[in-house]
Residue frames as qw, qx, qy, qz and C-alpha x, y, z in Angstrom:
[[0.185, 0.625, -0.749, -0.118, -17.76, 83.98, 5.42],
 [0.921, 0.017, -0.324, -0.216, -17.83, 80.24, 4.67],
 [0.292, -0.647, 0.653, -0.264, -16.26, 78.39, 7.62],
 [0.964, 0.010, 0.208, -0.164, -17.00, 74.84, 6.46],
 [0.387, -0.532, 0.673, 0.337, -13.84, 72.83, 5.89],
 [0.546, 0.445, -0.544, -0.455, -13.01, 71.46, 2.48],
 [0.973, -0.064, -0.054, -0.215, -13.69, 67.74, 2.04],
 [0.738, 0.381, -0.444, 0.337, -9.98, 66.97, 1.59],
 [0.022, 0.507, -0.537, 0.674, -9.07, 68.71, 4.85],
 [0.755, -0.303, 0.236, -0.531, -11.82, 66.76, 6.64],
 [0.960, 0.140, -0.239, -0.033, -10.52, 63.47, 5.23],
 [0.568, 0.432, -0.514, 0.476, -6.90, 64.03, 6.30],
 [0.417, -0.589, 0.364, -0.588, -8.04, 64.62, 9.87],
 [0.969, -0.175, 0.034, -0.170, -8.17, 60.83, 10.12],
 [0.735, 0.391, -0.378, 0.406, -4.37, 60.76, 9.70],
 [0.665, -0.700, -0.102, 0.240, -2.31, 60.73, 12.90],
 [0.387, 0.848, -0.209, 0.295, 0.18, 63.53, 12.30],
 [0.437, -0.751, 0.468, -0.160, 2.00, 62.99, 15.58],
 [0.879, -0.108, 0.452, 0.108, 2.75, 59.36, 14.70],
 [0.720, 0.627, 0.110, 0.275, 3.88, 60.38, 11.22],
 [0.062, 0.915, -0.306, 0.257, 6.19, 63.06, 12.66],
 [0.683, -0.540, 0.492, -0.024, 7.72, 60.45, 14.96],
 [0.878, 0.221, 0.354, 0.236, 8.53, 58.33, 11.92],
 [0.437, 0.852, -0.053, 0.283, 10.00, 61.37, 10.16],
 [0.269, -0.836, 0.447, -0.171, 12.31, 61.98, 13.12],
 [0.866, -0.231, 0.442, 0.049, 13.20, 58.27, 13.25],
 [0.784, 0.306, 0.363, 0.400, 14.42, 58.27, 9.64],
 [0.308, -0.490, 0.126, 0.806, 15.67, 61.88, 9.66],
 [0.434, 0.560, 0.628, 0.322, 13.29, 62.77, 6.83],
 [0.092, 0.964, 0.219, 0.122, 13.13, 66.55, 7.39],
 [0.634, -0.456, 0.111, 0.615, 16.87, 67.05, 7.84],
 [0.234, -0.241, 0.293, 0.895, 17.84, 70.42, 6.33],
 [0.038, 0.541, 0.700, 0.464, 14.25, 70.93, 5.12],
 [0.015, -0.093, -0.254, 0.963, 12.77, 74.42, 5.60],
 [0.480, 0.144, -0.019, -0.865, 9.44, 74.47, 3.78],
 [0.778, 0.113, -0.404, -0.467, 8.37, 71.34, 1.92],
 [0.391, -0.406, 0.761, -0.323, 8.28, 68.76, 4.73],
 [0.044, 0.003, -0.989, -0.141, 7.50, 65.03, 4.60],
 [0.252, 0.475, 0.702, -0.468, 3.99, 65.81, 5.86],
 [0.375, 0.626, -0.090, -0.678, 3.43, 68.20, 2.94],
 [0.187, 0.333, -0.828, -0.410, 4.78, 65.51, 0.61],
 [0.129, 0.196, 0.960, -0.150, 2.38, 62.90, 2.03],
 [0.344, 0.602, 0.466, -0.550, -0.66, 65.16, 1.61],
 [0.296, 0.577, -0.405, -0.645, 0.43, 66.12, -1.91],
 [0.126, 0.173, -0.936, -0.280, 0.71, 62.48, -2.95],
 [0.203, 0.377, 0.849, -0.309, -2.62, 61.57, -1.31],
 [0.358, 0.643, 0.125, -0.666, -4.20, 64.48, -3.19],
 [0.246, 0.449, -0.675, -0.531, -2.66, 63.13, -6.39],
 [0.040, 0.075, 0.996, 0.026, -4.13, 59.69, -5.68],
 [0.244, 0.533, 0.682, -0.437, -7.61, 60.98, -4.94],
 [0.340, 0.706, -0.040, -0.621, -7.61, 63.41, -7.88],
 [0.854, 0.281, 0.416, 0.139, -6.35, 60.63, -10.21],
 [0.149, 0.888, -0.328, -0.286, -3.46, 62.73, -11.44],
 [0.953, 0.294, -0.002, 0.076, -1.58, 60.79, -14.10],
 [0.691, 0.352, -0.204, 0.597, 1.79, 62.49, -13.67],
 [0.458, -0.406, -0.313, 0.726, 3.82, 64.67, -11.38],
 [0.069, 0.108, 0.233, 0.964, 3.12, 67.61, -13.68],
 [0.369, -0.527, -0.588, -0.490, -0.64, 67.07, -13.32],
 [0.540, -0.562, -0.522, 0.345, -0.39, 67.11, -9.52],
 [0.345, -0.272, -0.089, 0.894, 1.53, 70.39, -9.50],
 [0.060, -0.250, -0.416, -0.872, -0.74, 72.09, -12.08],
 [0.441, -0.599, -0.617, -0.259, -3.89, 71.19, -10.14],
 [0.527, -0.558, -0.397, 0.503, -2.42, 72.42, -6.85],
 [0.259, -0.115, 0.088, 0.955, -1.17, 75.64, -8.42],
 [0.182, -0.441, -0.536, -0.697, -4.66, 76.25, -9.82],
 [0.565, -0.704, -0.397, -0.163, -5.94, 76.11, -6.21],
 [0.482, 0.278, -0.407, 0.724, -3.04, 78.05, -4.74],
 [0.256, -0.469, 0.180, -0.826, -5.29, 80.24, -2.60],
 [0.834, -0.341, -0.091, -0.424, -6.88, 77.16, -1.00],
 [0.692, 0.252, -0.634, 0.237, -3.73, 75.17, -0.19],
 [0.018, -0.326, 0.626, -0.708, -3.48, 76.43, 3.38],
 [0.661, -0.106, 0.272, -0.691, -7.08, 75.49, 4.10],
 [0.884, 0.168, -0.381, -0.214, -6.60, 72.11, 2.41],
 [0.800, -0.550, 0.237, 0.042, -3.80, 71.43, 4.87],
 [0.867, 0.324, 0.039, 0.376, -1.09, 71.08, 2.22],
 [0.486, -0.590, 0.033, 0.645, 0.62, 74.38, 3.00],
 [0.075, 0.698, -0.268, -0.660, 2.50, 76.49, 0.50],
 [0.784, 0.571, -0.071, -0.232, 2.49, 76.05, -3.26],
 [0.705, -0.357, 0.539, 0.292, 5.04, 73.52, -4.49],
 [0.371, 0.660, -0.475, -0.448, 7.13, 73.14, -7.60],
 [0.950, 0.212, -0.181, -0.142, 7.63, 70.07, -9.73],
 [0.508, 0.515, -0.594, 0.352, 11.34, 69.97, -8.89],
 [0.297, -0.442, 0.597, -0.600, 10.70, 70.01, -5.12],
 [0.875, -0.046, 0.230, -0.424, 8.21, 67.15, -5.32],
 [0.860, 0.396, -0.321, 0.021, 10.45, 65.16, -7.64],
 [0.266, 0.549, -0.646, 0.459, 13.47, 65.66, -5.39],
 [0.540, -0.348, 0.508, -0.574, 11.47, 64.65, -2.31],
 [0.954, 0.097, 0.056, -0.277, 10.31, 61.41, -3.96],
 [0.744, 0.481, -0.422, 0.193, 13.85, 60.58, -5.05],
 [0.278, 0.504, -0.590, 0.566, 15.72, 61.39, -1.83],
 [0.496, -0.412, 0.417, -0.641, 13.46, 60.86, 1.18],
 [0.063, -0.173, 0.976, -0.112, 13.46, 57.45, 2.82],
 [0.545, -0.169, -0.571, -0.590, 10.54, 55.32, 1.63],
 [0.409, -0.191, -0.841, 0.297, 10.46, 53.57, 5.04],
 [0.150, 0.088, 0.345, -0.922, 8.72, 56.64, 6.49],
 [0.605, 0.095, -0.207, -0.763, 5.72, 55.96, 4.26],
 [0.582, 0.021, -0.806, -0.105, 6.03, 52.17, 4.60],
 [0.209, -0.123, -0.782, 0.574, 5.84, 52.29, 8.39],
 [0.323, 0.163, 0.239, -0.901, 2.98, 54.78, 8.28],
 [0.599, 0.056, -0.555, -0.574, 1.15, 52.51, 5.81],
 [0.484, -0.115, -0.855, 0.148, 1.36, 49.65, 8.33],
 [0.022, 0.163, 0.554, -0.816, 0.09, 52.00, 11.05],
 [0.490, 0.142, -0.110, -0.853, -2.89, 52.94, 8.87],
 [0.569, 0.005, -0.776, -0.272, -3.47, 49.25, 8.13],
 [0.262, -0.153, -0.825, 0.476, -3.65, 48.52, 11.86],
 [0.234, 0.201, 0.307, -0.900, -6.11, 51.39, 12.36],
 [0.565, 0.117, -0.407, -0.708, -8.31, 50.24, 9.47],
 [0.506, -0.054, -0.861, -0.029, -8.32, 46.65, 10.72],
 [0.087, -0.161, -0.710, 0.680, -9.24, 47.78, 14.23],
 [0.366, 0.240, 0.157, -0.886, -12.19, 49.82, 12.98],
 [0.661, 0.233, -0.385, -0.600, -13.40, 47.30, 10.38],
 [0.003, -0.207, 0.969, -0.134, -12.85, 44.06, 12.30],
 [0.773, -0.033, -0.069, -0.630, -15.66, 41.55, 11.75],
 [0.345, -0.214, 0.909, -0.095, -16.27, 37.86, 12.32],
 [0.679, 0.310, -0.111, -0.656, -18.37, 37.14, 9.25],
 [0.607, 0.283, -0.724, -0.167, -16.75, 33.74, 8.63],
 [0.812, -0.464, 0.048, -0.350, -17.21, 32.58, 12.21],
 [0.847, 0.174, -0.394, 0.312, -13.66, 31.22, 12.62],
 [0.661, -0.658, -0.149, 0.327, -11.40, 31.43, 15.63],
 [0.524, -0.354, 0.219, 0.743, -8.42, 32.95, 13.82],
 [0.237, 0.692, -0.146, -0.666, -7.86, 35.64, 11.19],
 [0.768, 0.381, 0.491, 0.153, -8.31, 34.77, 7.52],
 [0.060, -0.721, 0.352, 0.595, -5.71, 36.00, 5.03],
 [0.817, 0.511, 0.250, 0.097, -5.45, 35.70, 1.26],
 [0.371, -0.640, 0.405, 0.537, -2.00, 36.02, -0.28],
 [0.708, 0.528, 0.387, 0.266, -1.21, 36.84, -3.91],
 [0.337, -0.428, 0.216, 0.810, 0.76, 39.23, -6.09],
 [0.503, 0.805, 0.305, -0.073, 0.06, 41.64, -8.92],
 [0.617, -0.029, 0.298, 0.728, 2.51, 42.68, -11.62],
 [0.164, 0.908, 0.130, -0.362, 2.86, 46.31, -12.71],
 [0.746, 0.399, 0.236, 0.478, 4.46, 46.82, -16.13],
 [0.228, -0.840, 0.092, 0.484, 7.19, 49.45, -16.41],
 [0.608, 0.781, -0.135, 0.042, 9.06, 51.01, -19.31],
 [0.893, -0.191, 0.011, 0.406, 12.50, 49.40, -19.27],
 [0.494, 0.511, 0.003, 0.703, 14.21, 52.44, -20.82],
 [0.227, -0.745, 0.101, -0.619, 13.09, 54.57, -17.85],
 [0.735, -0.538, 0.313, -0.268, 13.09, 51.99, -15.05],
 [0.550, 0.538, -0.639, -0.001, 16.39, 50.29, -15.89],
 [0.148, -0.362, 0.821, -0.416, 16.60, 48.61, -12.47],
 [0.678, 0.097, 0.510, -0.520, 13.30, 46.71, -13.01],
 [0.348, 0.348, -0.732, -0.470, 14.31, 44.35, -15.83],
 [0.750, 0.028, 0.495, -0.438, 11.72, 41.61, -16.31],
 [0.853, 0.372, 0.346, 0.121, 11.94, 40.39, -19.90],
 [0.637, 0.091, 0.266, 0.718, 14.42, 41.19, -22.64],
 [0.103, 0.333, 0.222, 0.911, 12.56, 44.37, -23.61],
 [0.478, -0.642, -0.391, -0.454, 10.16, 44.73, -20.71],
 [0.135, 0.257, -0.630, 0.721, 10.33, 45.98, -17.14],
 [0.606, -0.504, -0.401, -0.467, 8.07, 45.43, -14.18],
 [0.066, -0.311, 0.719, -0.618, 7.61, 45.07, -10.44],
 [0.518, -0.364, -0.754, -0.174, 5.45, 42.85, -8.26],
 [0.330, -0.428, 0.361, -0.760, 3.44, 43.90, -5.25],
 [0.470, -0.143, -0.869, 0.064, 3.05, 40.82, -3.03],
 [0.362, -0.367, 0.162, -0.842, 0.11, 41.42, -0.73],
 [0.200, -0.241, -0.922, 0.227, -1.56, 39.66, 2.17],
 [0.328, -0.342, -0.225, -0.852, -5.21, 40.65, 2.48],
 [0.171, 0.082, 0.787, -0.587, -7.37, 40.42, 5.60],
 [0.144, -0.318, -0.800, -0.487, -10.55, 38.86, 4.22],
 [0.254, -0.644, -0.700, 0.176, -12.74, 39.72, 7.21],
 [0.174, -0.672, -0.168, 0.700, -11.64, 43.35, 7.59],
 [0.550, 0.751, 0.340, 0.134, -11.32, 44.00, 3.86],
 [0.044, 0.955, -0.286, -0.059, -7.90, 45.70, 4.03],
 [0.763, 0.396, -0.436, 0.265, -4.34, 44.64, 3.13],
 [0.700, -0.711, 0.062, 0.035, -2.10, 43.71, 6.05],
 [0.618, -0.445, 0.457, 0.460, 1.26, 43.13, 4.39],
 [0.625, 0.778, 0.006, -0.056, 2.90, 44.42, 1.20],
 [0.620, -0.445, 0.461, 0.452, 6.28, 43.41, -0.19],
 [0.524, 0.809, -0.083, -0.253, 7.64, 44.99, -3.38],
 [0.643, -0.292, 0.581, 0.404, 10.07, 43.09, -5.61],
 [0.182, 0.404, -0.584, -0.680, 11.20, 43.03, -9.21],
 [0.808, 0.182, -0.026, -0.559, 8.76, 41.19, -11.46],
 [0.631, 0.366, -0.681, -0.065, 11.24, 38.38, -12.14],
 [0.154, -0.291, 0.806, -0.492, 11.13, 37.26, -8.48],
 [0.414, -0.213, -0.849, -0.248, 9.14, 34.03, -8.09],
 [0.534, -0.555, -0.082, -0.633, 6.02, 34.36, -5.94],
 [0.874, -0.285, -0.388, 0.066, 6.96, 31.30, -3.90],
 [0.561, 0.175, -0.386, 0.711, 10.13, 32.96, -2.57],
 [0.163, -0.462, 0.134, -0.861, 8.10, 35.74, -0.91],
 [0.763, -0.447, -0.405, -0.232, 6.29, 33.17, 1.26],
 [0.670, -0.091, -0.450, 0.583, 9.38, 33.36, 3.49],
 [0.110, 0.232, -0.164, 0.952, 8.59, 37.02, 4.23],
 [0.492, -0.535, -0.427, -0.537, 5.01, 36.48, 5.42],
 [0.119, -0.330, 0.639, -0.684, 4.51, 37.24, 9.15],
 [0.535, -0.249, -0.765, -0.257, 2.55, 34.09, 10.05],
 [0.413, -0.383, 0.385, -0.731, 0.20, 34.04, 13.04],
 [0.014, -0.006, -0.986, 0.166, -0.63, 30.96, 15.08],
 [0.267, 0.441, 0.761, -0.393, -4.23, 29.82, 14.57],
 [0.353, 0.580, -0.073, -0.730, -4.84, 31.95, 11.48],
 [0.749, 0.368, 0.547, 0.070, -5.92, 30.75, 8.03],
 [0.050, -0.588, 0.444, 0.674, -3.88, 31.45, 4.88],
 [0.743, 0.506, 0.418, -0.130, -5.39, 31.03, 1.43],
 [0.191, -0.514, 0.577, 0.605, -3.14, 30.55, -1.61],
 [0.737, 0.516, -0.116, -0.421, -3.67, 30.05, -5.30],
 [0.983, 0.153, 0.059, 0.077, -2.18, 27.23, -7.36],
 [0.514, 0.717, -0.310, 0.354, 1.12, 29.07, -7.85],
 [0.243, -0.685, 0.527, -0.440, 2.09, 28.55, -4.19],
 [0.981, -0.116, -0.100, -0.120, 2.42, 24.76, -4.18],
 [0.352, 0.561, -0.646, 0.379, 5.70, 24.71, -2.29],
 [0.800, -0.405, -0.422, -0.135, 5.31, 21.91, 0.22],
 [0.591, -0.036, -0.453, 0.667, 8.36, 22.75, 2.33],
 [0.036, -0.210, 0.153, -0.965, 6.98, 26.25, 2.97],
 [0.644, -0.369, -0.319, -0.589, 3.47, 24.91, 3.52],
 [0.771, -0.246, -0.548, 0.211, 4.87, 22.48, 6.07],
 [0.297, 0.105, -0.371, 0.874, 6.47, 25.43, 7.86],
 [0.413, -0.343, -0.083, -0.840, 2.99, 26.98, 8.18],
 [0.812, -0.300, -0.462, -0.194, 1.80, 23.69, 9.68],
 [0.654, -0.073, -0.506, 0.558, 4.70, 23.68, 12.18],
 [0.059, 0.207, -0.221, 0.951, 3.93, 27.26, 13.23],
 [0.090, 0.373, 0.794, -0.470, 0.41, 26.21, 14.22],
 [0.361, 0.402, -0.044, -0.840, -1.40, 28.01, 11.40],
 [0.652, 0.357, 0.665, -0.070, -3.81, 26.66, 8.78],
 [0.061, 0.405, -0.485, -0.773, -3.58, 26.86, 5.00],
 [0.696, 0.478, 0.514, -0.152, -5.84, 26.23, 2.04],
 [0.033, -0.535, 0.547, 0.643, -4.12, 25.99, -1.32],
 [0.814, 0.445, 0.024, -0.372, -5.44, 25.04, -4.71],
 [0.679, -0.288, 0.625, 0.255, -3.59, 21.88, -5.79],
 [0.264, 0.494, -0.596, -0.575, -2.06, 21.24, -9.18],
 [0.890, 0.153, -0.064, -0.426, -3.63, 18.51, -11.28],
 [0.738, 0.378, -0.552, 0.091, -0.41, 16.48, -11.51],
 [0.332, -0.585, 0.594, -0.441, 0.06, 16.10, -7.74],
 [0.645, 0.088, -0.757, -0.057, 0.96, 12.49, -6.85],
 [0.378, -0.350, 0.560, -0.649, -0.63, 11.01, -3.73],
 [0.396, -0.170, -0.894, -0.126, -2.35, 8.00, -2.26],
 [0.528, -0.519, -0.076, -0.667, -5.54, 8.07, -0.21],
 [0.093, 0.176, -0.861, 0.469, -5.33, 6.89, 3.39],
 [0.108, 0.461, 0.817, -0.330, -9.01, 7.38, 4.25],
 [0.098, -0.184, -0.380, -0.901, -12.05, 9.11, 2.85],
 [0.364, 0.215, 0.530, -0.735, -15.54, 10.22, 3.79],
 [0.159, 0.273, 0.895, 0.316, -18.52, 8.52, 2.22],
 [0.053, 0.810, 0.580, -0.064, -21.40, 10.87, 3.03],
 [0.359, -0.040, 0.148, 0.921, -20.64, 14.07, 1.16],
 [0.215, 0.663, 0.343, -0.629, -22.57, 17.35, 0.91],
 [0.624, 0.719, 0.306, 0.028, -23.73, 18.69, -2.48],
 [0.419, 0.879, -0.202, 0.101, -20.97, 19.67, -4.96],
 [0.323, -0.672, 0.666, -0.024, -18.26, 17.96, -2.87],
 [0.792, 0.349, -0.448, -0.226, -16.90, 15.18, -5.09],
 [0.837, -0.076, -0.467, 0.273, -14.47, 13.72, -2.54],
 [0.307, -0.834, 0.295, -0.352, -13.02, 14.46, 0.90],
 [0.941, 0.033, -0.284, 0.179, -9.91, 12.37, 1.61],
 [0.472, -0.789, 0.368, 0.134, -6.90, 12.11, 3.87],
 [0.835, 0.515, -0.128, 0.141, -3.82, 11.64, 1.71],
 [0.539, -0.650, 0.340, 0.414, -0.05, 11.40, 1.81],
 [0.420, 0.771, -0.353, -0.324, 2.28, 12.32, -1.02],
 [0.950, 0.020, 0.273, 0.152, 3.98, 9.61, -3.07],
 [0.554, 0.758, -0.152, 0.309, 6.36, 11.78, -5.06],
 [0.737, -0.039, -0.351, 0.575, 9.92, 11.78, -3.70],
 [0.212, 0.247, -0.185, 0.927, 10.30, 15.52, -3.09],
 [0.472, -0.499, -0.148, -0.711, 6.71, 16.27, -1.94],
 [0.846, -0.376, -0.379, -0.015, 6.86, 13.34, 0.49],
 [0.639, -0.017, -0.332, 0.694, 10.20, 14.58, 1.81],
 [0.047, 0.328, -0.064, 0.941, 9.06, 18.21, 2.10],
 [0.577, -0.285, 0.131, -0.754, 5.66, 17.42, 3.67],
 [0.231, 0.155, -0.958, 0.074, 5.92, 14.11, 5.58],
 [0.273, 0.176, 0.725, -0.608, 2.54, 14.34, 7.36],
 [0.220, 0.503, 0.813, 0.192, -0.97, 13.51, 6.07],
 [0.109, 0.129, -0.087, -0.982, -2.97, 16.21, 4.32],
 [0.440, 0.497, 0.658, -0.355, -6.60, 16.68, 3.44],
 [0.048, -0.069, 0.597, 0.798, -7.60, 16.77, -0.23],
 [0.394, 0.532, 0.569, -0.488, -11.03, 18.03, -1.28],
 [0.147, 0.156, 0.661, 0.719, -12.48, 17.91, -4.78],
 [0.198, 0.561, 0.479, -0.645, -15.20, 20.51, -5.22],
 [0.288, 0.439, 0.646, 0.554, -17.49, 21.20, -8.18],
 [0.029, 0.355, 0.151, -0.922, -18.21, 24.91, -8.65],
 [0.369, 0.580, 0.726, -0.006, -21.73, 25.06, -10.00],
 [0.161, 0.882, 0.101, -0.431, -21.47, 28.73, -10.95],
 [0.086, 0.729, -0.530, -0.423, -18.30, 28.42, -13.06],
 [0.948, 0.252, -0.007, -0.192, -18.90, 24.81, -14.13],
 [0.527, 0.570, -0.584, 0.235, -15.43, 23.63, -13.15],
 [0.871, -0.380, -0.289, 0.121, -13.71, 21.40, -10.61],
 [0.002, -0.816, 0.437, -0.378, -11.36, 22.67, -7.91],
 [0.851, -0.132, -0.447, 0.242, -8.91, 20.58, -5.90],
 [0.231, -0.849, 0.244, -0.407, -7.96, 21.95, -2.48],
 [0.700, 0.011, -0.583, 0.411, -5.20, 20.91, -0.08],
 [0.321, -0.751, 0.154, -0.556, -5.43, 21.88, 3.57],
 [0.354, 0.180, -0.807, 0.437, -3.91, 20.87, 6.89],
 [0.401, -0.119, 0.419, -0.806, -7.19, 21.58, 8.71],
 [0.239, -0.129, -0.947, -0.170, -9.30, 18.47, 9.43],
 [0.053, 0.369, 0.693, -0.617, -11.93, 20.22, 11.58],
 [0.359, 0.378, -0.060, -0.851, -13.67, 22.41, 8.99],
 [0.733, 0.381, 0.543, -0.151, -16.29, 20.91, 6.73],
 [0.537, 0.149, 0.550, 0.622, -15.52, 20.52, 3.04],
 [0.159, 0.822, 0.436, 0.329, -17.97, 23.31, 2.18],
 [0.336, -0.915, -0.004, 0.225, -16.29, 25.64, 4.69],
 [0.575, -0.322, 0.439, 0.611, -12.92, 24.97, 3.05],
 [0.382, 0.472, 0.572, 0.552, -14.44, 25.73, -0.36],
 [0.074, -0.943, -0.310, -0.093, -15.98, 28.92, 1.05],
 [0.497, -0.699, 0.173, 0.485, -12.58, 29.97, 2.42],
 [0.487, -0.031, 0.531, 0.693, -11.04, 29.64, -1.02],
 [0.203, 0.743, 0.541, 0.338, -13.97, 31.49, -2.57],
 [0.238, -0.944, -0.134, 0.185, -13.12, 34.45, -0.34],
 [0.607, -0.260, 0.311, 0.683, -9.64, 34.56, -1.88],
 [0.358, 0.615, 0.472, 0.520, -11.28, 36.47, -4.73],
 [0.202, -0.946, -0.209, 0.143, -11.37, 39.55, -2.48],
 [0.478, -0.553, 0.298, 0.614, -7.66, 40.12, -3.01],
 [0.398, 0.276, 0.600, 0.637, -8.22, 40.13, -6.78],
 [0.001, 0.870, 0.447, 0.209, -10.93, 42.76, -6.30],
 [0.414, -0.813, 0.012, 0.409, -8.48, 44.75, -4.16],
 [0.485, -0.189, 0.471, 0.712, -5.85, 44.69, -6.93],
 [0.234, 0.573, 0.609, 0.496, -8.51, 45.71, -9.45],
 [0.180, -0.933, -0.307, 0.040, -9.69, 48.61, -7.26],
 [0.506, -0.630, 0.171, 0.563, -6.11, 49.71, -6.63],
 [0.421, -0.010, 0.541, 0.728, -5.25, 49.85, -10.32],
 [0.121, 0.643, 0.611, 0.445, -8.53, 51.42, -11.46],
 [0.236, -0.913, -0.308, -0.125, -9.05, 54.06, -8.78],
 [0.453, -0.807, 0.200, 0.321, -5.54, 54.85, -7.54],
 [0.511, 0.800, -0.313, -0.027, -2.37, 55.69, -9.39],
 [0.630, -0.510, 0.566, 0.152, 0.12, 52.84, -9.23],
 [0.801, 0.357, 0.406, 0.258, 0.42, 52.21, -12.98],
 [0.409, 0.750, -0.004, 0.519, 1.82, 55.66, -13.81],
 [0.673, -0.481, -0.264, 0.496, 4.60, 56.72, -11.48],
 [0.003, 1.000, 0.027, -0.004, 5.78, 60.19, -10.53],
 [0.166, -0.793, 0.574, 0.121, 9.45, 59.13, -10.36],
 [0.802, 0.393, -0.431, -0.129, 11.70, 56.54, -11.97],
 [0.128, 0.460, -0.804, 0.355, 13.83, 55.41, -9.02],
 [0.500, -0.239, -0.832, 0.043, 12.99, 52.42, -6.83],
 [0.147, -0.229, -0.563, 0.781, 12.61, 54.75, -3.84],
 [0.318, 0.117, -0.066, -0.938, 10.04, 56.94, -5.66],
 [0.553, -0.094, -0.693, -0.452, 8.08, 53.89, -6.84],
 [0.414, -0.248, -0.813, 0.325, 7.93, 52.44, -3.33],
 [0.038, 0.190, 0.358, -0.913, 6.80, 55.76, -1.87],
 [0.451, 0.040, -0.291, -0.843, 3.96, 56.00, -4.37],
 [0.564, -0.154, -0.785, -0.205, 2.80, 52.42, -3.77],
 [0.324, -0.272, -0.730, 0.537, 2.80, 52.80, 0.00],
 [0.177, 0.160, 0.154, -0.959, 0.97, 56.13, -0.29],
 [0.524, -0.074, -0.561, -0.637, -1.62, 54.32, -2.43],
 [0.509, -0.263, -0.808, 0.140, -2.07, 51.79, 0.40],
 [0.111, -0.223, -0.469, 0.847, -2.33, 54.66, 2.92],
 [0.347, 0.050, -0.190, -0.917, -5.01, 56.25, 0.72],
 [0.555, -0.175, -0.740, -0.336, -6.92, 52.95, 0.50],
 [0.408, -0.305, -0.741, 0.437, -6.87, 52.55, 4.28],
 [0.031, 0.155, 0.220, -0.963, -7.84, 56.20, 4.74],
 [0.477, -0.067, -0.411, -0.774, -10.88, 55.76, 2.48],
 [0.559, -0.227, -0.796, -0.040, -11.77, 52.52, 4.32],
 [0.257, -0.253, -0.607, 0.708, -11.61, 54.28, 7.69],
 [0.214, 0.097, 0.004, -0.972, -13.70, 57.20, 6.48],
 [0.543, -0.126, -0.600, -0.574, -16.33, 54.89, 4.96],
 [0.516, -0.269, -0.790, 0.192, -16.53, 52.94, 8.21],
 [0.149, -0.203, -0.445, 0.859, -16.92, 56.16, 10.24],
 [0.293, -0.065, -0.237, -0.924, -19.71, 57.71, 8.20]]
């Protein structure tokens, strides 16, 4: 008799079931549940992510085709489409959100590196928009005839895993979510051009953290001092202060402005940072690493299922997104263990 475990059952051994059950008890997730528990729901959704099932019907059909193997896969008894749909609609998404952050912490602990050689952690922050059908997802109105949500994500550049995810309607401005970021003293935060909010950037400065943001071309400033001996591809490295009324009021201290020529893309980048200790090339390299979050979004949309949802309520959408993050961290942990 074959006693080797199935690959799926070996993968889910990296999940901490005791911690998950504590979260289920915290949010009363299995109240009045006899058979299809939150744990069974989690494994079903992870199976759907890994098998690239496009719909709830696909997940159920595949599992029913392997009905004799469900016990050995760890999923338990065969499920129906109505049970899975009801679980996604009614069970508290915070169970899966908290477990996603637990898996993030585990993945960061196992994959921690110091490849950039900096004292603090390095984070890239950005968002990705997921289009939704407005006739089905009526709560996610974005345009007149279009729906959508945004997944605002902070990505640990050195560990290669997300550390923070915040889900909003697509009409929410990215800048507003900067207030939700859990900033760490001494860390580095990398932003794209859409995050030029100087009052919020000044808050990062006051908290003792560092930021690198790509400046807009119309920023108004005057140079206080500048460096004369510059490394290759660095066009200028200056200390500036803002001259515009609102920028000067929102950020009253000097900043560092770096103009950098990207030889590969044949274009100029303008960076603003509150760090005066790094070299200009190190600042440019920090921003170059921001591209990792774009690769993460690309991987998430291509290999996991967050563009086709198994439910139409906000609760079901959040559960599926957080399970996708759990699956990403699970794969990262397994790859780091092998």
